[in-house]
C-alpha positions, 0 to 999 in steps of 0.5 A: 097234794094241795096244788092248783092244776088246770086241764088243757083239754087233753083227755084224749091224750091221756086215754089213747095216746098222742097223735100227729097233728095233720089238721092243726093249720089250714089255708084259706085257699087250696095250696096245691094249686098255688105256686110260690112267688120266689126262688126261696119259696120254691126251695122251701116247697121242695125241701118240706115235701113229705119225702124230705124229713132231714135238713143238714143231717138233722131230722125235721121232727114236726114234718107234717105240721111244718109242711102244712104251715108253709103251704098255708103261707104259699111257701114263703119264708117265715124268718126273713124278708127281702134279704133281712133276717127276722127274730132268729136270735129271739127264737134261739133265746127261747130254745136256750131258755127251754133248759129252765123247763127241764128240756134239752135245748139241743133237741130243738136244733140249737147248735145247728141253728147257732151255726147257720145264723152265724153264717147268714150274718156274713152272707144272706145270698145263699138261697139253699142256706136260707131255706134250710135255716128257715125250715129248721127255725120253724120246726124248732118253734113248732116242736118246742111250742107243742112240748111246752104246752103239752109235754114231749113224752106220751104219758100212756107209753112213756115214750118221747114223741118229738113231733108236734102233736094234737092238743088244745093249742094250734101252735102253727097259728101261734107261729103265724101270728108271732111272725106277723107281730114279731113276738116270737119269744113272747109267743113261746113264753105264753105256751108254757102252762100259765098256772102258778103251780108250774111257774113255782116248780120252774122257779124251784128248779132254778133255785136248786140249780144255783144251790148246786153250784156250791156243791152237793149237800153234806152226807150223813153217816150211818148209825143209830137213830138220831132224836132229841137229847142225843149227842153225836158227831152225826148231829153236826152233819145233820145240822149242815145238811138241814141248813143246806136244804133250808129246813134249818136256819143257817144261823143254827147250823153250827149249834154243836153235837146236841140234838136240841129242840131246833133240830127236832123242829127242822127234822119234822119240817123235812119229814113233812116236805118228803111225805115221811112220818113226822116224829122228829126222829132220824130213822132209816127212812128219814136218813135215806131221804136226807142222803138222796143226792142233790142232783137226783132231786134236781132231776126229780123236779125236771121230770115233774115239770114234764108231768105238769105239762101233760095236764095243765091248760084251760081253766076249769072251775071245778075239778078233782085231783088225785096225786097217786104218789102223795096218797091224797085227793083234792077238790079244786074250785076256782084254783083253790082246794076246798076239800082234801082227804087221804086215799089208798091207791093200787099196789106196786104190781097193780098200779093206779094209772095216770089218766083223766075222765069226767065224773058223771054219777055216783052209786049209793050202796053199790054192789061189787062185780068182782073183776075176773083177775081177782076172781081167779087169783083170790076168790076161787081159792077162798071158796075151795078152803071154805064152802060157806065163803060165798054165803057168808060174804053175801056173794052171788054166782053168775053165768053169762048167756048171750047178753044176759046173766043168770044166777047159779046155785053155788052148791050145784058146782063142784069147785074142786074141779074148777081151775083159774084158767077154766073159771067161767063164772062171775061173782057179785057181792051185795051191798052191805058192810062186807062190800069192799066198795063201802057205801058210795062209789063215784063213777067216771067211765074210763078204759082202765075201769078205775073209780073212787069208792068208800071202804070198810077198811078205815084203818088203812088211812092211818098208814103213811104209805097207802098202796093196798088196793087193786088199782081203784082208789079208796077215799077217806071221806066219801060222805063229804065228797058226795055231799059236795057233788050233790049240793046243787041236786034238788032234795039231796041234803046230807040228811037225805044222803045218810038216810038213803045209805041207811036203806041199804038199796043200790041207787044211781044218782046223777051229778048235776054238774059233771067234773073232771077227775085227774089222776096224777103221779107227782113226786115233786111240786110246790104246795099252796104255802110255797113249800117244795115237796118231794115224794118217794117214787112208789111205782118206779116211774121216774127212771122210765120218764127220765130215760124217755126225756134223755133220749136223743131224737132219732133220724128216720 
């Protein structure tokens, strides 16, 4: 995935979830002892009390932050002054434009706000109406602002969380400044991720929505494989379909029923954009991708805009991006990919998680501490079948006693009496050619116990779909990655790295300048060349995110 991504300081969000923000905005005075200086202020204070979370039948989603915002300004209204309305229309415009980000404007009180603003144009003398409108406008700004800057779905639980959440942006302060400078619309626009990757995908969404107005793209009938020199009425269908998505020049869409060179090139381009085998042949996989409905692709873009909002933000000079769905790792430096390689990720039932962690060191010639799940499900049965298995694999048997581990002679154990539920032994494989971690392991402490590592099974990188691991990520070019990470470490030349590997002893090496590793799951994005990319949803995560984003915010 060659895409420029920036982290927004939300490692805690990805690792432990998203929390209510109770300290994002604070007053310079003690608001508890200050009294509002107007009737409207008194009404606002009453209505934003902790026990008041519903205004005119709609929930105040960011109630805690709303109350904190108003207490910091002595409960004075933010959207009117001396009976004059201020910037309400600008906020409504911003809420409407959230549709362009794949969000649902009515989740931010749009219909109710329009109705109430319409009423205030006729009468601004009703303090209850003005107080209600002020609070709803504030809640809409704060909630939308947080969702634009950090997403509205918790990436760990895949649940919609409609309140304003802790992140790197103090949205309440942003609102206060926007009110003072009268720049409401501009402030919300700036809360979108600034990186080009987000803007490009947002533009692709607008383009696809416009194309959909012309109707669904043509469906291709089922039948034999289509390839060069074949004649078929289905080739005519294929031409129209490829022209509709821009993979074939429109002027060549009426070229008849012959699968010619132009068709082969167009099919190859389509396959490349969808992560398929680029053979220029319309087989079952390519046919299935061609017949995915236009509306589904549009929703796919919307879902991935949300995924980008989870992680885009503050600039990082160096970072590692792993796009699980694309089976690819990229080292990003100053916004550009400087090193790219294929990866092998977790099986569908042993999925590689989405998270962010800091890489601090690497281990040359690592030993492998076999996870308990693998020991119970795989290793134990192999020992029973072959009494020489442990010796052949250079694997030690260990038992924990207190805080220490002791090696046990496997020949003293009656393995026929050991069941998976009663397995109290641990296994450790020595460094060497049989070790599944290969020659180098890259470490970034995380609660998932997932890391990057080499592998002796190089043949797997030739597969198009690479879901073969137990959750960790095997990388194609570990030497090159290690060389890059240690380029500023005194004495660690490529030659020193290779000679240390050759020695065969385990060694920990600190990375001089630690950097973040982002595990993402993008099934749609725009690459550095401007090409809109789609990938299969290998882990079936899109429907879960789709459901969460469609969920109506519930009342308390």
